[in-house]
C-alpha positions in Angstrom: 4.5 86.4 2.6 3.7 85.6 -1.0 6.7 83.3 -1.3 5.6 81.5 1.8 2.1 81.2 0.5 3.4 79.9 -2.9 5.6 77.4 -1.1 2.7 76.2 1.0 0.5 75.8 -2.1 3.1 73.9 -4.0 3.5 71.5 -1.0 -0.2 71.0 -0.9 -0.3 70.3 -4.6 2.2 67.5 -4.0 0.7 66.1 -0.8 -2.9 66.1 -1.9 -2.7 63.6 -4.8 -0.2 61.5 -2.8 -2.7 61.4 0.0 -5.3 59.9 -2.3 -3.0 56.9 -2.7 -1.4 56.4 0.8 -3.3 58.4 3.5 -5.6 55.6 4.5 -3.1 52.8 4.1 -1.5 53.1 7.5 -5.0 52.9 9.1 -5.8 49.9 7.1 -2.6 48.0 7.9 -2.7 48.8 11.6 -6.3 47.8 12.0 -5.7 44.7 9.9 -2.9 43.7 12.2 -4.9 44.2 15.4 -8.1 42.5 14.1 -6.1 39.7 12.4 -4.2 39.1 15.6 -7.5 39.0 17.7 -9.1 36.7 15.1 -6.1 34.3 15.1 -6.1 34.2 18.9 -9.8 33.3 18.8 -9.2 30.7 16.1 -6.5 29.0 18.1 -8.1 29.6 21.5 -11.1 28.4 23.5 -14.5 30.1 23.4 -14.9 32.4 26.4 -17.9 34.3 25.1 -20.2 32.3 27.5 -18.7 34.4 30.4 -19.9 37.6 28.8 -22.9 36.8 26.6 -25.4 38.4 29.0 -23.5 41.7 28.5 -23.8 41.6 24.7 -26.4 44.0 23.3 -29.5 42.5 21.6 -29.6 40.5 19.3 -26.1 39.3 20.1 -27.0 38.2 23.6 -29.5 35.6 22.3 -27.3 34.1 19.6 -25.6 30.9 20.8 -22.1 31.5 21.9 -20.7 29.0 19.5 -22.1 31.0 16.6 -21.0 34.3 18.0 -17.5 33.0 18.5 -17.4 31.7 14.9 -18.7 34.9 13.5 -16.4 37.1 15.5 -13.4 35.0 14.7 -14.0 35.0 10.9 -15.1 38.6 10.8 -11.8 39.5 12.3 -9.7 37.3 10.1 -11.5 38.0 6.8 -11.9 41.7 7.7 -8.1 41.9 8.3 -7.4 40.4 4.9 -9.9 42.7 3.3 -8.3 45.8 4.9 -4.8 44.8 3.9 -5.7 44.3 0.2 -8.4 47.0 0.3 -11.2 44.7 -0.9 -14.8 45.5 0.2 -13.2 48.0 2.7 -16.4 49.8 3.6 -18.2 46.6 4.3 -15.4 45.2 6.5 -14.8 48.5 8.3 -18.6 48.7 9.1 -18.7 45.1 10.2 -15.7 45.5 12.4 -17.3 48.6 14.0 -20.3 46.5 14.9 -18.1 43.8 16.2 -16.1 46.3 18.3 -19.2 47.9 19.7 -20.5 44.5 20.8 -17.0 43.9 22.4 -17.1 47.2 24.2 -20.5 46.5 25.7 -19.8 42.8 26.3 -16.3 42.9 27.7 -14.8 46.5 28.1 -17.7 48.5 29.5 -17.8 49.0 33.3 -20.3 46.9 35.1 -21.6 49.7 37.2 -21.2 53.5 36.9 -23.2 56.3 38.5 -21.8 59.4 36.8 -20.0 60.5 33.7 -16.9 61.1 35.7 -17.0 57.5 36.9 -17.7 56.2 33.3 -14.7 58.3 32.1 -12.4 56.3 34.3 -13.2 53.4 31.9 -11.4 55.2 29.2 -8.3 53.3 30.0 -6.1 50.5 28.7 -6.3 48.4 31.8 -9.4 47.5 33.8 -9.1 48.8 37.4 -12.8 48.2 38.2 -14.1 50.8 35.7 -13.9 49.0 32.4 -11.3 49.5 29.7 -12.9 50.7 26.5 -10.2 53.0 25.3 -8.5 50.9 22.7 -11.7 49.5 21.2 -13.2 53.0 21.0 -10.1 54.2 19.2 -10.5 51.3 16.8 -14.1 52.5 16.1 -12.9 56.0 15.4 -10.1 54.7 13.2 -12.5 52.6 11.2 -14.9 55.5 10.5 -12.7 57.1 7.7 -12.6 53.7 6.0 -16.4 53.5 6.1 -16.9 57.1 4.7 -13.9 57.4 2.3 -13.2 53.8 1.4 -9.7 52.3 1.1 -8.1 55.0 -1.1 -6.5 54.5 -4.5 -3.9 51.9 -3.3 -6.5 49.2 -3.1 -8.4 46.5 -5.0 -11.6 48.5 -4.4 -10.1 51.3 -6.5 -9.0 49.0 -9.2 -12.4 47.3 -9.3 -14.2 50.7 -9.3 -12.1 51.9 -12.3 -12.8 48.7 -14.2 -16.5 48.8 -13.6 -17.0 52.5 -14.4 
């Protein structure tokens, strides 16, 4: 038993410092890909926010759709770049959470639901009349560690923090 415990402790001693460097990198890269792809599609596409603006939460429902489209597009593109290089990671993660919550309420939330069981049907990838907020909700949850922990040591945030301390 003591050998097993010693093996476990030596494994943890190796993994813990490595985790400071790389644990958050896969989250950053995956989220950067998804938000960058969405931002690029908006940049190259046409503004469809007018179809959903009344569903956006206040104050986003009163902002002109051209401004909302511009802000969403560039938040996704610049946020993706920030996540990849780990620059202002907490700011971009928090901003992308706000953007995603607006998207959930504006586009992915069910129009009508009368019970939690009915609302739960919207926790899906495809919209079958109950919404489809599963993927954006997962993005919000994936962004939370970046808000609370930052980008990790493999980032420009870490380099800048070391330089300024």
